[in-house]
LOKOLNU-822403 format. One line per 3 residues: their letters; for each residue x, y, z of C-alpha. Coordinates in pm, whole numbers, plus 50000, padded with zeros to 5 digits. Example, Ala and Ser with C-alpha at 12.3 -4.5 7.8 and 13.67 -1.06 7.14 Angstrom:
residues 2
AS = 51230:49550:50780; 51367:49894:50714
END
This chain:
residues 837
MDV = 62012:64717:36909; 61945:65085:36837; 61670:65261:37034
NPI = 61412:65445:36827; 61396:65819:36909; 61082:65941:37088
SIK = 60955:66298:37091; 60877:66462:37424; 60515:66515:37313
DAQ = 60473:66142:37251; 60649:66068:37580; 60400:66289:37764
KTP = 60115:66065:37649; 60297:65737:37713; 60277:65562:38056
IEK = 60609:65553:38246; 60643:65171:38236; 60582:65154:37860
LMQ = 60816:65447:37795; 61097:65280:37986; 61044:64966:37778
QLD = 61060:65167:37455; 61385:65329:37571; 61514:64991:37695
TSD = 61608:65119:38041; 61517:65070:38409; 61510:65272:38730
QGL = 61872:65161:38786; 61979:65352:38474; 62194:65251:38179
SAD = 62527:65074:38195; 62839:65272:38103; 62883:65064:37784
EAR = 62521:65118:37679; 62553:65493:37743; 62861:65509:37518
RRM = 62679:65316:37244; 62382:65552:37259; 62615:65850:37250
EQF = 62736:65720:36912; 62374:65678:36797; 62224:66005:36921
GAN = 62530:66224:36948; 62633:66451:37232; 62370:66643:37429
EIS = 62468:66976:37278; 62371:67206:36995; 62600:67187:36695
EKT = 62605:67415:36397; 62783:67424:36065; 63074:67661:36063
TSA = 63238:67844:35778; 63590:67975:35805; 63624:68346:35873
LVK = 63838:68384:35559; 63571:68232:35333; 63307:68459:35489
FLG = 63527:68763:35439; 63604:68676:35075; 63231:68636:35013
FFW = 63192:69012:35046; 63402:69060:34731; 63142:68874:34524
GPI = 62840:69046:34369; 62741:69302:34104; 62877:69615:34275
PWM = 63203:69449:34392; 63252:69312:34040; 63225:69659:33889
IEA = 63458:69808:34148; 63705:69526:34092; 63684:69576:33714
AGI = 63758:69945:33763; 64056:69848:33980; 64191:69616:33710
LSL = 64155:69890:33448; 64341:70125:33683; 64630:69878:33690
VVH = 64628:69843:33311; 64663:70217:33253; 64887:70265:33561
HWV = 64645:70489:33753; 64791:70401:34093; 64600:70662:34294
DFG = 64267:70537:34155; 64371:70180:34222; 64457:70261:34585
IIV = 64125:70438:34643; 63929:70154:34485; 64104:69883:34690
TLL = 64052:70083:35012; 63678:70113:34944; 63650:69742:34862
VFN = 63822:69633:35182; 63626:69884:35395; 63289:69765:35261
AAV = 63388:69401:35310; 63512:69464:35665; 63188:69637:35769
GFW = 62973:69359:35623; 63189:69085:35773; 63178:69235:36122
QEH = 62800:69275:36117; 62749:68914:36004; 62995:68794:36269
QAG = 62800:68972:36543; 62464:68834:36423; 62608:68482:36401
NAV = 62661:68460:36777; 62299:68356:36850; 62357:67981:36832
AAL = 62674:68010:37041; 62480:68190:37313; 62215:67919:37305
KNK = 62482:67651:37343; 62616:67825:37651; 62274:67803:37816
LAL = 62289:67424:37845; 62351:67286:38194; 62716:67198:38245
KSR = 62669:66919:38501; 62399:66667:38588; 62342:66383:38838
VRR = 62285:66061:38645; 62227:65701:38754; 62452:65461:38569
GGA = 62463:65091:38666; 62258:65159:38979; 62492:65428:39118
WKP = 62440:65805:39119; 62730:66011:38992; 62788:66361:38852
TDA = 62856:66382:38478; 62878:66644:38204; 62537:66728:38065
REL = 62670:66674:37710; 62714:66302:37794; 62345:66238:37868
VPG = 62159:66005:37630; 61794:65896:37592; 61717:65637:37859
DII = 61935:65794:38130; 61789:65839:38479; 61867:66183:38627
RLR = 61791:66362:38954; 61655:66718:38943; 61675:66955:39241
AGD = 61590:67317:39314; 61830:67546:39128; 61917:67296:38853
IIP = 61902:67391:38486; 61723:67093:38336; 61976:66934:38095
ADA = 61746:66745:37855; 61379:66685:37776; 61264:66432:38035
KLI = 60963:66265:38194; 60929:66278:38573; 60911:65923:38708
DGD = 60956:65952:39086; 60916:66211:39363; 60640:66432:39498
YLS = 60669:66772:39336; 60885:66998:39121; 60821:67367:39053
VDQ = 60973:67454:38715; 61038:67803:38577; 61001:67764:38201
SAL = 60922:68129:38122; 61235:68164:37910; 61106:67879:37691
TGE = 60727:67913:37683; 60668:68271:37796; 60446:68162:38087
SLP = 60457:68425:38360; 60425:68176:38652; 60631:67869:38745
AGK = 60466:67544:38640; 60393:67279:38903; 60510:66935:38785
EKG = 60443:66591:38931; 60503:66228:38843; 60420:66159:38477
DSV = 60471:66519:38361; 60735:66636:38112; 61006:66895:38171
YSG = 61205:67079:37904; 61575:67128:37855; 61685:67480:37949
SIA = 61411:67541:38208; 61501:67586:38576; 61390:67381:38878
RQG = 61276:67627:39147; 61138:67399:39420; 61125:67030:39505
EMV = 61326:66728:39398; 61232:66450:39153; 61383:66171:38943
ALV = 61338:66193:38566; 61384:65976:38258; 61575:66143:37974
VTT = 61370:66121:37652; 61544:66347:37399; 61882:66522:37395
GAQ = 62074:66786:37200; 61916:66929:36887; 61605:66708:36925
TYF = 61501:66870:37254; 61250:67151:37279; 61544:67381:37351
GRT = 61744:67235:37062; 61462:67288:36813; 61460:67652:36923
AKL = 61832:67677:36851; 61781:67516:36508; 61513:67773:36433
VAG = 61760:68049:36525; 62029:67895:36306; 61787:67864:36014
AGK = 61611:68194:36063; 61703:68489:35848; 61567:68741:35606
PSH = 61696:68940:35312; 61788:69296:35401; 61578:69566:35236
FQK = 61886:69787:35258; 62096:69538:35060; 61819:69506:34801
AVL = 61802:69883:34766; 62180:69919:34729; 62182:69651:34460
QIG = 61890:69809:34272; 62046:70155:34277; 62386:70010:34195
DYL = 62255:69804:33905; 62071:70105:33760; 62380:70327:33775
IYL = 62613:70054:33648; 62396:69974:33345; 62347:70344:33269
SLG = 62718:70420:33301; 62834:70120:33100; 62577:70185:32828
LVA = 62683:70546:32786; 63055:70461:32801; 63003:70191:32537
VLV = 62832:70442:32307; 63109:70694:32368; 63389:70443:32300
LVQ = 63228:70316:31977; 63169:70667:31841; 63515:70795:31929
LFR = 63691:70486:31793; 63494:70530:31470; 63623:70888:31461
GSS = 63980:70760:31502; 64053:70871:31859; 64353:70727:32043
FTE = 64248:70400:32208; 64476:70450:32512; 64358:70806:32570
LLQ = 63995:70705:32524; 64037:70410:32760; 64184:70633:33028
FAL = 63900:70885:33002; 63632:70611:32992; 63787:70451:33301
ILT = 63787:70775:33500; 63432:70858:33389; 63308:70510:33482
VAS = 63474:70508:33826; 63334:70856:33894; 62984:70751:33793
IPV = 62929:70400:33931; 62840:70388:34303; 63185:70282:34426
AMP = 63142:70458:34759; 62766:70412:34796; 62772:70115:35039
AVL = 63032:70294:35250; 62843:70626:35256; 62515:70457:35349
SVT = 62690:70244:35612; 62850:70553:35766; 62509:70725:35767
MAV = 62359:70430:35954; 62659:70406:36187; 62624:70771:36287
GAM = 62255:70706:36347; 62341:70398:36551; 62558:70615:36776
ALS = 62263:70848:36830; 62042:70549:36915; 62296:70422:37168
KMK = 62255:70748:37361; 61882:70664:37377; 61966:70329:37544
AIV = 61911:70134:37219; 62219:69941:37101; 62227:69846:36732
SRL = 62391:69509:36663; 62319:69502:36287; 62349:69827:36093
ESV = 62087:69734:35832; 61826:69714:36109; 61832:70095:36131
EEM = 61681:70113:35784; 61443:69824:35857; 61321:70000:36172
AGM = 61223:70304:35970; 60992:70089:35757; 60855:69871:36039
DVL = 60475:69863:36023; 60402:69567:36256; 60547:69513:36603
CSD = 60499:69174:36766; 60560:69233:37134; 60627:68967:37393
KTG = 60398:69020:37695; 60578:68893:38003; 60849:69133:38112
TLT = 60801:69356:37807; 60446:69486:37828; 60413:69366:38187
QNR = 60639:69394:38490; 60708:69016:38508; 60628:69046:38877
LTV = 60340:68857:39037; 60113:69107:39214; 59822:69068:39455
GDV = 59509:69249:39341; 59220:69381:39551; 59150:69139:39836
MTF = 58801:68982:39831; 58692:68939:40193; 58416:68718:40338
DTA = 58215:68722:40660; 58373:68952:40922; 58730:68944:40790
DAE = 58899:69263:40674; 59159:69294:40397; 59447:69353:40639
TVM = 59366:69034:40833; 59341:68832:40511; 59679:68958:40389
LTA = 59849:68902:40726; 59714:68545:40746; 59831:68473:40390
ALA = 60175:68615:40471; 60202:68392:40780; 60132:68096:40549
SKA = 60426:68201:40328; 60803:68169:40351; 61029:68427:40188
ENN = 61330:68192:40189; 61143:67941:39970; 61188:68183:39679
DSI = 60834:68103:39566; 60681:68371:39341; 60339:68357:39515
DSA = 60492:68369:39865; 60711:68662:39761; 60413:68849:39611
VIG = 60201:68798:39925; 60475:68908:40168; 60567:69202:39942
TLD = 60207:69329:39942; 60187:69368:40322; 60141:69730:40426
NPG = 60343:69664:40742; 60595:69378:40693; 60719:69438:41046
ALE = 60391:69291:41177; 60528:68943:41101; 60791:68986:41374
SYD = 60520:68945:41638; 60467:68584:41532; 60680:68268:41551
ILS = 60631:67993:41291; 60631:67661:41480; 60589:67446:41169
FTP = 60544:67504:40798; 60410:67275:40524; 60518:67392:40174
FDP = 60294:67366:39870; 60265:67028:39702; 60041:66911:39414
VGK = 59846:66675:39639; 59753:66907:39928; 59756:67216:39699
RTE = 59810:67452:39992; 60070:67591:40229; 60002:67568:40600
ATV = 60175:67715:40906; 60133:67668:41280; 60180:68012:41432
HAS = 60255:68127:41789; 60146:68487:41850; 60312:68732:42088
DGH = 60001:68728:42312; 60062:68358:42380; 59793:68185:42175
TFK = 59863:67941:41891; 59668:67910:41565; 59705:67784:41208
AAK = 59713:67980:40880; 59670:67840:40531; 59654:67956:40170
GAP = 59610:67758:39849; 59370:67645:39580; 59030:67802:39660
QVI = 58845:67469:39634; 59081:67310:39887; 59052:67604:40130
MDM = 58672:67601:40099; 58666:67228:40177; 58889:67281:40481
AGL = 58652:67554:40610; 58346:67338:40541; 58153:67611:40357
DSQ = 57785:67545:40295; 57646:67544:39941; 57522:67904:39954
RRR = 57854:68051:40069; 58041:67821:39830; 57837:67953:39535
KVQ = 57914:68310:39643; 58290:68240:39658; 58281:68048:39329
AVI = 58112:68341:39155; 58400:68567:39261; 58657:68310:39143
DDL = 58482:68270:38806; 58465:68647:38758; 58836:68687:38830
AAK = 58922:68389:38606; 58734:68556:38318; 58969:68851:38364
GQR = 59269:68621:38344; 59355:68633:38712; 59456:68336:38926
TIG = 59314:68314:39277; 59419:68167:39610; 59199:68115:39914
VAR = 59300:68212:40268; 59184:68054:40597; 59284:68035:40964
TRA = 59190:67876:41293; 59135:68052:41626; 59325:67783:41816
SDG = 59578:67519:41716; 59307:67253:41705; 59009:67477:41624
PWE = 58792:67479:41308; 58905:67654:40993; 58751:67990:40901
FLG = 58739:68102:40536; 58869:68461:40527; 58884:68562:40161
ILP = 59031:68543:39810; 59356:68691:39681; 59367:68763:39304
LFD = 59712:68725:39142; 59824:68884:38817; 60128:69021:38636
PPR = 60054:69397:38607; 60128:69598:38293; 60419:69837:38291
EDS = 60315:70195:38365; 60436:70317:38026; 60310:70025:37811
AET = 59966:70165:37719; 60113:70506:37628; 60391:70343:37427
IAQ = 60142:70131:37230; 59934:70441:37158; 60248:70623:37034
AKA = 60341:70327:36815; 59994:70330:36658; 60024:70705:36599
HGI = 60346:70631:36409; 60163:70384:36183; 60285:70069:36362
AVK = 60034:69795:36441; 60117:69628:36775; 60038:69258:36823
MVT = 60083:69099:37166; 60250:68756:37176; 60235:68551:37495
GDN = 60257:68197:37630; 59972:68268:37874; 59613:68155:37812
LAI = 59347:68342:37618; 59174:68490:37924; 59493:68647:38058
ARE = 59590:68769:37709; 59251:68931:37645; 59242:69097:37986
MAG = 59592:69239:37935; 59507:69351:37579; 59212:69546:37719
KLG = 59430:69719:37977; 59689:69813:37716; 59446:69951:37458
LGQ = 59496:69666:37212; 59205:69501:37030; 59031:69187:37153
AIQ = 59099:68976:36844; 59337:68743:37030; 59408:68410:36863
DAD = 59504:68077:37021; 59839:68019:36849; 59840:67645:36915
RLL = 59508:67605:36734; 59603:67853:36466; 59954:67719:36400
GED = 59951:67358:36521; 60208:67109:36398; 59992:66990:36109
RSV = 59883:67335:35991; 60044:67481:35681; 60038:67859:35647
DGE = 59803:67930:35355; 59644:68252:35233; 59344:68233:35465
LTA = 59559:68160:35770; 59798:68440:35682; 59506:68681:35660
RIE = 59384:68572:36006; 59733:68626:36148; 59746:68971:35987
AAD = 59404:69065:36132; 59477:68943:36486; 59558:69185:36769
GFA = 59759:68925:36955; 59834:68558:37012; 59805:68344:37327
QVF = 59952:68004:37423; 60245:68066:37190; 60546:67833:37150
PEH = 60877:67927:36981; 60786:67773:36645; 60459:67969:36657
KHG = 60640:68301:36705; 60871:68220:36417; 60570:68125:36201
IVK = 60378:68440:36292; 60669:68665:36193; 60723:68470:35869
ALQ = 60353:68488:35775; 60344:68865:35829; 60659:68906:35619
DKG = 60497:68701:35343; 60214:68956:35344; 60466:69230:35271
HIV = 60501:69369:35622; 60829:69482:35777; 60802:69310:36113
GMT = 60955:69397:36448; 60964:69141:36729; 61046:69208:37092
GDG = 61143:68949:37349; 61378:68858:37627; 61390:68479:37656
VND = 61537:68182:37475; 61189:68119:37335; 61205:68452:37151
APA = 61542:68396:36980; 61416:68232:36655; 61154:68501:36596
LKQ = 61401:68778:36688; 61641:68658:36420; 61367:68600:36161
ADV = 61209:68941:36218; 61321:69238:36012; 61387:69416:36342
GVA = 61453:69182:36635; 61446:69379:36961; 61590:69229:37281
VSG = 61437:69420:37571; 61610:69517:37894; 61718:69214:38096
ATD = 61706:68978:37798; 61896:68649:37797; 62227:68621:37612
AAR = 62059:68413:37341; 61793:68679:37280; 62054:68957:37270
AAA = 62272:68765:37023; 61977:68698:36791; 61844:69056:36806
DLV = 61920:69352:36580; 61848:69606:36852; 61915:69565:37225
LTA = 61729:69796:37465; 61919:69872:37784; 61636:70073:37945
PGL = 61322:69890:38066; 60997:69905:37868; 60926:69990:37507
SVL = 60913:70370:37525; 61271:70391:37398; 61170:70187:37094
VRA = 60930:70457:36971; 61207:70716:36995; 61439:70475:36815
VEE = 61184:70441:36533; 61167:70820:36499; 61546:70844:36477
ARR = 61555:70556:36228; 61310:70739:36001; 61533:71046:36006
IFE = 61833:70826:35920; 61635:70673:35634; 61554:71019:35495
RMN = 61928:71094:35486; 61996:70772:35295; 61707:70844:35059
SYA = 61845:71194:34994; 62186:71048:34913; 62035:70793:34674
VYR = 61846:71068:34487; 62156:71286:34477; 62384:71004:34358
ITE = 62160:70898:34072; 62098:71262:33974; 62472:71334:33955
TIR = 62543:71023:33748; 62273:71118:33498; 62382:71484:33494
IMI = 62751:71413:33439; 62740:71099:33224; 62473:71202:32976
FVV = 62614:71552:32937; 62976:71439:32890; 62889:71159:32645
LAM = 62645:71369:32439; 62881:71670:32436; 63166:71454:32305
IVF = 62943:71298:32039; 62796:71634:31928; 63100:71863:31959
NFY = 63379:71603:31927; 63590:71732:32217; 63622:71649:32587
PIT = 63397:71900:32775; 63602:71824:33088; 63935:71651:33130
AIM = 64015:71334:33325; 64187:71536:33602; 63875:71753:33631
IIL = 63658:71444:33681; 63890:71330:33962; 63880:71678:34118
LAF = 63498:71681:34096; 63478:71346:34273; 63713:71474:34545
LND = 63523:71802:34594; 63192:71618:34620; 63308:71357:34873
VPI = 63324:71584:35181; 62970:71731:35157; 62834:71387:35071
MTI = 62976:71235:35390; 62822:71512:35601; 62475:71403:35490
AYD = 62498:71153:35779; 62458:71451:36017; 62184:71631:35825
RTG = 61864:71758:35983; 61554:71594:35843; 61180:71596:35891
LEP = 60990:71309:36055; 60755:71106:35840; 60427:71021:36021
GPV = 60423:70661:35898; 60662:70379:35805; 60902:70462:35521
RWN = 61041:70225:35258; 61256:70238:34949; 61038:70347:34658
MHR = 61270:70286:34364; 61016:70398:34106; 60986:70737:34276
IIA = 61361:70770:34349; 61458:70702:33988; 61180:70925:33850
VSA = 61280:71220:34071; 61650:71164:34000; 61593:71135:33626
VMG = 61396:71461:33609; 61654:71646:33821; 61942:71492:33628
LTG = 61798:71574:33285; 61724:71929:33403; 62092:71952:33497
VAG = 62194:71818:33154; 61986:72087:32986; 62150:72349:33209
SFL = 62498:72223:33125; 62432:72234:32749; 62301:72590:32779
MLY = 62616:72686:32968; 62827:72517:32699; 62646:72721:32434
IAL = 62714:73043:32629; 63083:72958:32668; 63137:72866:32300
DLL = 62910:73101:32106; 62860:73404:32334; 63183:73427:32532
HLS = 63399:73269:32258; 63627:73091:32509; 63904:72856:32405
IPQ = 63853:72481:32449; 64072:72464:32767; 63880:72761:32910
VQT = 63549:72598:32819; 63658:72286:33005; 63736:72490:33318
YIF = 63405:72675:33271; 63212:72345:33263; 63419:72207:33553
LKM = 63325:72495:33785; 62962:72484:33673; 62943:72112:33759
AVS = 63118:72166:34094; 62885:72448:34204; 62568:72287:34064
GHL = 62663:71952:34215; 62671:72092:34568; 62349:72284:34513
TLF = 62190:71962:34385; 62276:71800:34718; 62068:72063:34900
VAR = 61783:72030:34651; 61779:71649:34681; 61756:71649:35063
SKG = 61392:71761:35072; 61067:71668:34901; 60938:72026:34906
FFL = 61094:72369:34852; 61460:72329:34946; 61485:72658:35143
KKP = 61214:72553:35389; 61271:72395:35731; 61430:72174:35843
YPA = 61741:72358:35732; 62059:72161:35652; 62303:72090:35932
PVM = 62578:72356:35971; 62853:72100:35901; 62685:72024:35568
VWS = 62660:72393:35472; 63017:72482:35573; 63172:72177:35405
ALA = 62986:72261:35082; 63097:72625:35099; 63458:72524:35167
TKL = 63473:72284:34873; 63295:72537:34646; 63559:72792:34744
IGT = 63835:72545:34655; 63669:72478:34319; 63632:72852:34254
LLA = 64000:72920:34336; 64103:72634:34107; 63899:72785:33825
AYG = 64044:73133:33890; 64410:73040:33926; 64450:72690:33780
FGL = 64749:72599:34001; 64900:72409:33709; 64614:72160:33703
ITP = 64360:72338:33480; 64340:72650:33260; 64224:72954:33463
IHW = 63926:73172:33362; 63831:73533:33445; 63638:73631:33757
REI = 63346:73764:33547; 63299:73416:33399; 63314:73274:33750
ALI = 63047:73520:33870; 62828:73426:33573; 62866:73055:33656
WGY = 62769:73112:34020; 62464:73323:33932; 62353:73084:33660
SVV = 62395:72778:33889; 62190:72933:34170; 61905:73022:33931
WAF = 61916:72675:33777; 61903:72520:34126; 61563:72687:34179
LTD = 61447:72550:33842; 61570:72201:33936; 61392:72229:34270
WTK = 61067:72326:34095; 61080:72023:33864; 61160:71797:34162
TLV = 60861:71932:34357; 60630:71868:34059; 60738:71503:34047
YQH = 60682:71453:34421; 60341:71621:34396; 60251:71386:34111
FNL = 60344:71081:34321; 60158:71213:34627; 59846:71289:34424
HGR = 59861:70950:34252; 59903:70782:34592; 59600:70961:34739
HHE = 59384:70878:34438; 59495:70516:34464; 59406:70504:34836
QFL = 59067:70672:34773; 58990:70418:34501; 59075:70127:34733
EMV = 58860:70278:35011; 58568:70315:34770; 58600:69953:34653
HHH = 58626:69829:35011; 58318:70031:35111; 58105:69888:34828
LTP = 58225:69532:34881; 58163:69543:35258; 57845:69757:35301
HST = 57762:69599:35636; 58110:69615:35788; 58125:69707:36153
HGG = 58378:69895:36357; 58575:69776:36652; 58826:69521:36531
AHL = 58858:69211:36317; 58604:68930:36331; 58756:68594:36257
END
């Protein structure tokens, strides 16, 4: 008979005897036959994922609007036997596919890293006998033994033994190990630090707490804003190019032009105009930026995240180990009666054992001003912490010959041992309550004067995980860059609010379990509360994933930092997943950015660099659309109006070649730093490009008029005249497009960009002057006229560009002022100081 699956949450509420009945097992464990049968029912205790062959994934990158157009151009190249064009097109296709495939392959390693975190071996009781077995062979109903140092192999309920200290920080984000006793639940993937207990396996594999985390990672994902932008720009240029080519072909066929000749010219014009190289150029720009980020100790694992980082406006930061030091620290000692702080600390240290690897013992011993003082004492006996006694106790022999006892533990227990009267108890309790309100745990310290003497209450030690020294400054810098920081932690509300205060965050901290419980669907009101919160406490992995998703639904570009397995789903779902220094393999594999230096200060510098990279990509997009409009509209209209080719097919190929080198150097350009997050604004990009492009079209027609009617050049000379004008103006357009203001202002273009443009302009000029058998040469006076005219027209183009940007900036300010006015009138009694939920 099949056993019905039981969730670990239900198992937590169910008595041990009843749970064992439901799982049809006993304290002697399952038989080997029953274990095999349940393996068939529940599957192996491992995380499985659907796999797609590498070949299918690679071929997928040849499918889509831009690949289709490039492939169509390649087919046309074959038809008309343009082998050079065909070779270039195929090279670009394969390069783009290879870059995309590699990035997806790297990001797809998250689930594999999670699988590797499962325990390899476990001690299981089968048929009454204990034996080691592979963790993957465990099934619900198995009886297992857990000891210090074990990675817990499945979700289980503790059924026998005294005490188990479990480090589940990588799963829940709690900064302190959790004390477990009989009847408590433990999670797969957590680590047993102290003690030894017997447990009943409840859930295995993908149904465990750990497994659900892995499923969230496998299912998490988000569309890339970069990919959307490339497709939008690509679609715009493709439709524009195809529309103009269609008009040209129809008109010229009606006029009786040669179909083969027309097809060849239309092919070359189309390939030169559609964004064949755009994905590659933008990828190279991001790759160069990624190299710069790596020197800042920030490793990019997904190129698109560079662009996402530039637009990030919300950062959800894990607390433990990211904003804090993940190191338990003793605060200011609270002394009582005649005790002094040094005596309290020494007594607490004598009641600790470094070799136990207990975080509290380590913190106490590490806080001693003079650790050598412990050498004057011999520990005769030591009682470790257990959930019943709730204290550690040591019998100590001092160097002066007398023997006494030292103890530390739960304050209530220590007060009872010392027999405090009601007045002194109230005084101590007031201190404990005050520290608890600040999110600090406390332990009491007591000692005896002789081995059998009465206990004396010495004082209280506050314990907390201190913030990193640079965290508050980093958060302030992030806010100055227009990034809202929200703290995300598994700790309770008191600890979260106290830490938020120390870090300069707001006090609107939400209880994630109440906010995003299992039965809560994320609606508009809930999303608004998530957006308004300054942080979240008592957070589980599905909560982090839900928080990121809700913020994305509100239109935010969300960053998420973390270091544990619990962070992996949210790291992959976030637009920018950041694995901080010391992160687990699972977190690193799921992240887009891996920090190799501790703290978040490097992240702010990475954001600044990402915004500069984005400006370079934005400049290229404006330039590319401008050039397509300038060349396509002019060539098509000139052929329709004057009925001759204003430039030849070889000239179009030469133009594309001469433009490629300066375009690639845009990846190294110097750019300004935007004060806030930046995003693709297609309306503005297309408007600016259209105005610049149409200004260029007007300039080209004026030049054509000068060449035909004033200079009376022959048609071949006119074609060379127009070729040089387009070559010179094209490079000048690149410099105009790289800034939103006057193009001769700082920051000046990078030297490599200037020299590459000058070198290719010189090549174009020499071609126009001497021809070299490729084109008809023209006189140097015509060349000088073209250069002078192009420089003047560049200033005119820059002026029209600046007017468009000013229009958008003015419109944006008016829009913001209108919204502020509406908000002011709708909320006349609004108060300052944070959100009120």
